[in-house]
C-alpha positions as CSV (number, residue, x, y, z in Angstrom):
1,X,-9.1,-78.4,44.3
2,X,-11.5,-78.5,41.4
3,X,-14.4,-76.1,41.0
4,X,-17.6,-76.8,39.1
5,X,-20.0,-74.5,37.5
6,X,-23.4,-75.9,38.6
7,X,-25.4,-73.4,36.6
8,X,-24.1,-74.9,33.3
9,X,-26.5,-77.2,31.5
10,X,-25.0,-80.7,31.4
11,X,-25.5,-82.9,28.4
12,X,-26.9,-86.4,29.0
13,X,-28.4,-85.7,32.4
14,X,-32.1,-86.2,32.3
15,X,-33.0,-85.8,35.9
16,X,-35.8,-87.6,37.6
17,X,-38.2,-89.5,35.3
18,X,-41.9,-89.2,35.7
19,X,-43.7,-92.6,35.5
20,X,-47.4,-92.5,35.5
21,X,-49.0,-95.5,37.2
22,X,-52.5,-94.7,36.3
23,X,-54.4,-96.0,33.4
24,X,-55.7,-99.3,32.2
25,X,-52.8,-100.5,30.2
26,X,-51.0,-103.7,31.2
27,X,-47.5,-102.2,31.7
28,X,-48.8,-99.6,34.2
29,X,-50.6,-102.3,36.2
30,X,-47.5,-104.4,36.2
31,X,-45.4,-101.4,37.5
32,X,-48.0,-100.8,40.2
33,X,-48.0,-104.4,41.2
34,X,-44.2,-104.5,41.3
35,X,-44.2,-101.4,43.4
36,X,-46.7,-102.8,45.9
37,X,-44.7,-106.0,46.2
38,X,-41.5,-104.0,47.0
39,X,-43.4,-101.9,49.6
40,X,-44.8,-105.1,51.2
41,X,-41.3,-106.7,51.3
42,X,-39.8,-103.6,52.9
43,X,-42.7,-103.6,55.5
44,X,-42.0,-107.2,56.4
45,X,-38.3,-106.5,56.8
46,X,-39.0,-103.5,59.0
47,X,-41.4,-105.5,61.1
48,X,-38.7,-108.1,61.7
49,X,-36.2,-105.5,62.6
50,X,-38.6,-103.9,65.1
51,X,-39.3,-107.3,66.7
52,X,-35.5,-108.0,67.0
53,X,-34.9,-104.5,68.5
54,X,-37.7,-104.9,71.0
55,X,-36.3,-108.3,72.1
56,X,-32.8,-106.8,72.4
57,X,-34.0,-103.9,74.4
58,X,-35.8,-106.2,76.8
59,X,-32.7,-108.2,77.4
60,X,-30.5,-105.1,77.7
61,X,-32.8,-103.2,79.9
62,X,-32.8,-105.9,82.6
63,X,-29.0,-106.1,82.6
64,X,-28.8,-102.3,82.6
65,X,-30.3,-102.0,86.0
66,X,-27.3,-103.9,87.5
67,X,-24.7,-101.7,85.7
68,X,-25.9,-98.3,86.9
69,X,-23.6,-96.5,89.2
């Protein structure tokens, strides 16, 4: 079994990057727009999943009453 010294500084590992979205420059506005688009797409997907789960729970809850012992 291999052991690793996690306290040793690794070369080439930068860690998380800080990206500042503020400012009036074009690239920051593009990054912010892209991030907003990704969040909106994820929201739409989660809404669709919630609708499907609600429909599934309605069909399963009516059939569950007959299976109870």
